[in-house]
N, C-alpha and C positions, 0 to 999 in steps of 0.2 A: 414319315413326312406328310405334311398337311397340304392341301391344295391351296392355291391361290391363285388370284384372277389371271396370272401370267400361264399358268398350266391349264387351264381351261377352254376348250376349243369351242367356240361360240357355234360352229355349224352345227355342234350336236344338239342344242338348246333353240335353234332356229325352227318353227314349225314347218317351213318349208322343207326340213330335210327329214321327215318322220319315216321316210321309206330306207333306211340304213340297212347294213347287212344282218342287223340282227331284229328287225321288225318282226313282230309276231310272236316273239320267244318270251315267254313268261317264266315264273319261278315253277320249281316242280310240283308245289302243290298246286298248280294251275287248272287242275281238272274241274271242268264245271258241274254244280250239282244239279239235282232234277228240278230243283226249285226255281234256280238261275234260268235255266234253259225255258220252262214253263213261262216264266215272266216275260222273258225275251221274246218268245213265240206268240204270246198272248196280245203283246206290245204291237208286233208287227202286223198281225192280223187285225188288230183295231185300227192300224193309222193306214194300212191298205184302200187305197181310194177306188179301185175298183171290185171289193169283196164286202158283202154284207156277211160278219162273220157273228152274228148275233145269236144264229142257231148252233154255232160250232163249239165243241166241248175237247178242251186239250187236257190230256194227262201225260206224264213222264215216269218212266220205270227205268232205271239204270240206263238213263241218258237216250233210250229209245222213247220217241214220240208217238202216242196213240191219238188219232184225230177219230171224233165220233161226231153224231148229230146230222143236222139238214143243212144245205146250201140250195140257192135257188137254180144254178146254172152247172153243167156238166164242167164248164170251165172253171168254176168257183170251186169245185172239188180239186182240180189239178192245180189251180193258184195256191190254195191253202197247202197242200202238198209241197210244192216247189218252196215257199216260205219256211215250212219246217225244214226242209232239205238243207237250206240256205243258213239256218240258226246255229251259231256256234255252239259246238258241242255235242250236238245232235250224233249218235252212233247209226241211227236206223229209223224209218217213219213208216208206221202201220195205218193205211187211210182207210177208215171204217165209215166215211162220209156218205150220205145217201142223199140224191138229188129230187127236191120236191117237184111234184108234178103240178103245173100251175092251172091246168084244165080239168073240168068236172070228169071228161070222159077218159081220164086217164093217158092222153097223149103227153109225151115227153115235151120240156120246155125248149128244147133247141132244134130238134130234128123231125119232130112231127111223128116220131116212132110209138108205136103203142108199148110201153113199158109195163102195163099191169100185167101181161102175162109173163113177163120174163120170171 
């Protein structure tokens, strides 16, 4: 039997009703690939207004994200990890980011702690 206009419920196609009982359920082949995850996370890092991610490298292996490189602040390291955890399809995050020291004497950027001896 073919569908006609009388059989379609207009509420199902209204943009305000996208939170229905099956929201977020995709096809069985809906598992995201590593490249999709890497692209989405790279976009999120690039568009974050509070994070300079120019020193961050993102790798994805079997849906596990590996962050490496350097950031300016301890907060940036945590922010990058949170963005990775929020990326759809990510199974686990390994945060290998290090924090650059801004001062020539080796003092940490935010707490004034000597991190050169650690």
